[in-house]
C-alpha positions as a Markdown table, in Angstrom:
| # | Residue | x | y | z |
|---|---|---|---|---|
| 1 | Met | -6.5 | -4.6 | 31.6 |
| 2 | Ala | -8.1 | -1.1 | 31.6 |
| 3 | Tyr | -5.5 | 0.5 | 29.3 |
| 4 | Ala | -2.3 | -0.2 | 27.4 |
| 5 | Val | 0.7 | 2.0 | 26.5 |
| 6 | Leu | 3.2 | 1.0 | 23.8 |
| 7 | Arg | 6.2 | 3.2 | 23.3 |
| 8 | Pro | 8.1 | 3.4 | 19.9 |
| 9 | Asp | 11.3 | 2.0 | 21.4 |
| 10 | Glu | 9.3 | -1.1 | 22.4 |
| 11 | Phe | 7.9 | -1.9 | 18.9 |
| 12 | Glu | 9.0 | -5.2 | 17.3 |
| 13 | Trp | 9.6 | -4.4 | 13.6 |
| 14 | Leu | 8.9 | -7.2 | 11.1 |
| 15 | Thr | 10.2 | -6.8 | 7.6 |
| 16 | Arg | 7.6 | -7.7 | 5.0 |
| 17 | Pro | 8.4 | -9.8 | 2.0 |
| 18 | His | 9.8 | -7.8 | -0.9 |
| 19 | Glu | 11.8 | -8.5 | -4.1 |
| 20 | Pro | 15.6 | -8.4 | -4.0 |
| 21 | Gly | 16.9 | -4.9 | -4.4 |
| 22 | Glu | 13.4 | -3.4 | -3.7 |
| 23 | Pro | 13.0 | -1.1 | -0.7 |
| 24 | Ala | 11.4 | -2.7 | 2.2 |
| 25 | Arg | 8.3 | -2.1 | 4.4 |
| 26 | His | 8.4 | -2.9 | 8.1 |
| 27 | Val | 5.4 | -3.4 | 10.4 |
| 28 | Ala | 5.0 | -3.2 | 14.2 |
| 29 | Glu | 1.9 | -5.3 | 14.8 |
| 30 | Leu | 0.0 | -3.7 | 17.7 |
| 31 | Ser | -3.4 | -5.4 | 17.9 |
| 32 | Asp | -2.5 | -8.2 | 20.3 |
| 33 | Arg | 0.1 | -6.2 | 22.2 |
| 34 | Ala | -2.3 | -3.4 | 22.8 |
| 35 | Gly | -5.2 | -5.7 | 23.5 |
| 36 | Phe | -7.5 | -4.2 | 20.8 |
| 37 | Ala | -10.9 | -5.7 | 21.0 |
| 38 | His | -12.8 | -3.9 | 18.2 |
| 39 | Val | -10.1 | -2.7 | 15.8 |
| 40 | Arg | -6.9 | -3.9 | 14.1 |
| 41 | Gly | -3.9 | -1.6 | 14.2 |
| 42 | Asn | -0.3 | -1.5 | 13.1 |
| 43 | Val | 2.5 | 1.0 | 12.6 |
| 44 | Trp | 4.2 | 0.8 | 9.2 |
| 45 | Arg | 7.6 | 2.1 | 8.2 |
| 46 | Tyr | 8.3 | 2.4 | 4.5 |
| 47 | Glu | 11.8 | 3.0 | 3.2 |
| 48 | Pro | 12.0 | 5.5 | 0.4 |
| 49 | Gly | 10.5 | 3.9 | -2.8 |
| 50 | Ala | 8.8 | 1.1 | -0.9 |
| 51 | Lys | 5.3 | 0.1 | -1.9 |
| 52 | Gly | 2.6 | -2.1 | -0.4 |
| 53 | Arg | 0.5 | -4.7 | -2.2 |
| 54 | Arg | -2.7 | -3.5 | -3.9 |
| 55 | His | -5.7 | -5.0 | -2.1 |
| 56 | Arg | -9.3 | -4.6 | -1.2 |
| 57 | His | -11.1 | -5.4 | 2.1 |
| 58 | Ala | -14.6 | -6.8 | 1.9 |
| 59 | Thr | -15.9 | -5.4 | 5.2 |
| 60 | Gln | -13.1 | -3.5 | 6.9 |
| 61 | Glu | -12.8 | 0.3 | 6.7 |
| 62 | Glu | -9.2 | 1.4 | 6.9 |
| 63 | Thr | -7.8 | 4.6 | 8.4 |
| 64 | Phe | -4.3 | 5.9 | 7.8 |
| 65 | Val | -2.7 | 8.5 | 10.1 |
| 66 | Val | 0.6 | 9.8 | 8.7 |
| 67 | Leu | 3.2 | 10.3 | 11.4 |
| 68 | Ala | 6.2 | 11.2 | 9.3 |
| 69 | Gly | 6.8 | 11.6 | 5.5 |
| 70 | Thr | 4.1 | 11.6 | 2.8 |
| 71 | Leu | 1.9 | 8.6 | 2.1 |
| 72 | Ser | 0.9 | 8.1 | -1.5 |
| 73 | Leu | -2.3 | 6.1 | -1.8 |
| 74 | Tyr | -3.6 | 4.7 | -5.1 |
| 75 | Leu | -7.3 | 4.4 | -4.7 |
| 76 | Gly | -10.2 | 3.0 | -6.7 |
| 77 | Glu | -10.7 | 1.7 | -10.3 |
| 78 | Pro | -8.9 | 3.1 | -12.2 |
| 79 | Pro | -6.3 | 4.0 | -9.4 |
| 80 | Glu | -6.1 | 7.7 | -8.5 |
| 81 | Arg | -3.0 | 8.8 | -6.6 |
| 82 | Val | -3.7 | 10.8 | -3.4 |
| 83 | Asp | -0.8 | 12.2 | -1.3 |
| 84 | Val | -1.3 | 12.5 | 2.4 |
| 85 | Pro | 1.3 | 14.6 | 4.3 |
| 86 | Ala | 2.5 | 14.2 | 7.9 |
| 87 | Gly | -0.3 | 15.0 | 10.3 |
| 88 | Gly | -2.9 | 14.0 | 7.6 |
| 89 | Ile | -5.5 | 11.3 | 7.8 |
| 90 | Ala | -7.1 | 9.1 | 5.0 |
| 91 | Arg | -10.1 | 6.8 | 5.4 |
| 92 | Val | -10.9 | 4.1 | 2.9 |
| 93 | Asp | -14.3 | 2.4 | 2.6 |
| 94 | Pro | -14.6 | -1.3 | 2.4 |
| 95 | Gly | -14.6 | -2.6 | -1.2 |
| 96 | Thr | -12.2 | 0.2 | -2.3 |
| 97 | Ala | -9.0 | -1.0 | -4.1 |
| 98 | Leu | -6.0 | 0.6 | -2.5 |
| 99 | Gln | -2.2 | 0.5 | -2.6 |
| 100 | Ser | 0.2 | 2.5 | -0.5 |
| 101 | Ala | 3.7 | 3.7 | -1.3 |
| 102 | Asn | 6.4 | 6.0 | -0.2 |
| 103 | Arg | 7.4 | 8.2 | -3.2 |
| 104 | Gly | 9.5 | 10.5 | -0.9 |
| 105 | Asp | 13.2 | 10.4 | -0.1 |
| 106 | Glu | 12.7 | 9.9 | 3.7 |
| 107 | Asp | 11.2 | 7.1 | 5.7 |
| 108 | Leu | 7.4 | 7.1 | 5.9 |
| 109 | Leu | 5.8 | 6.3 | 9.2 |
| 110 | Val | 2.0 | 5.5 | 9.2 |
| 111 | Tyr | -0.4 | 4.3 | 11.9 |
| 112 | Ala | -3.1 | 2.1 | 10.1 |
| 113 | Tyr | -6.1 | 0.8 | 11.7 |
| 114 | Gly | -9.2 | -1.1 | 10.5 |
| 115 | Tyr | -12.7 | -1.7 | 11.7 |
| 116 | Pro | -14.2 | -4.2 | 12.0 |
| 117 | Pro | -11.2 | -6.5 | 12.2 |
| 118 | Glu | -11.4 | -9.0 | 9.4 |
| 119 | Asp | -10.7 | -12.7 | 10.1 |
| 120 | Glu | -9.9 | -13.3 | 6.4 |
| 121 | Arg | -7.1 | -11.8 | 4.3 |
| 122 | Ala | -7.8 | -9.0 | 1.9 |
| 123 | Glu | -8.3 | -9.7 | -1.8 |
| 124 | Leu | -5.0 | -9.1 | -3.5 |
| 125 | Leu | -5.0 | -7.2 | -6.8 |
| 126 | Asp | -2.6 | -6.4 | -9.6 |
| 127 | Ser | -0.2 | -3.5 | -8.7 |
| 128 | Ala | -1.1 | 0.0 | -9.7 |
| 129 | Leu | 2.6 | 0.9 | -9.9 |
């Protein structure tokens, strides 16, 4: 296929594991559906107060494009909070500890992609929050 188009109303949202009573994160996994050959990409939707798992990728650079809301990233050791508003972009080098969160009162929508796509899971770290 020479191209792929995925429309938001066609996304299949998967709710990620979270603790009872904790706000959820939802992911639309795009890599296979879009036929990505050289990157890995997802759209994430965080409910207000939701947070991701703190992690570190050995070889994958990650880029976050904020579509709606404000993304709070906790980066490095010790963690430094960086807020990225709608329309903003953040790039994180391989080996950098990171955790994402929605500290706002509206849903956060983020397109996240990584290069090169890793075959192994990221190293999970203790939460910064």
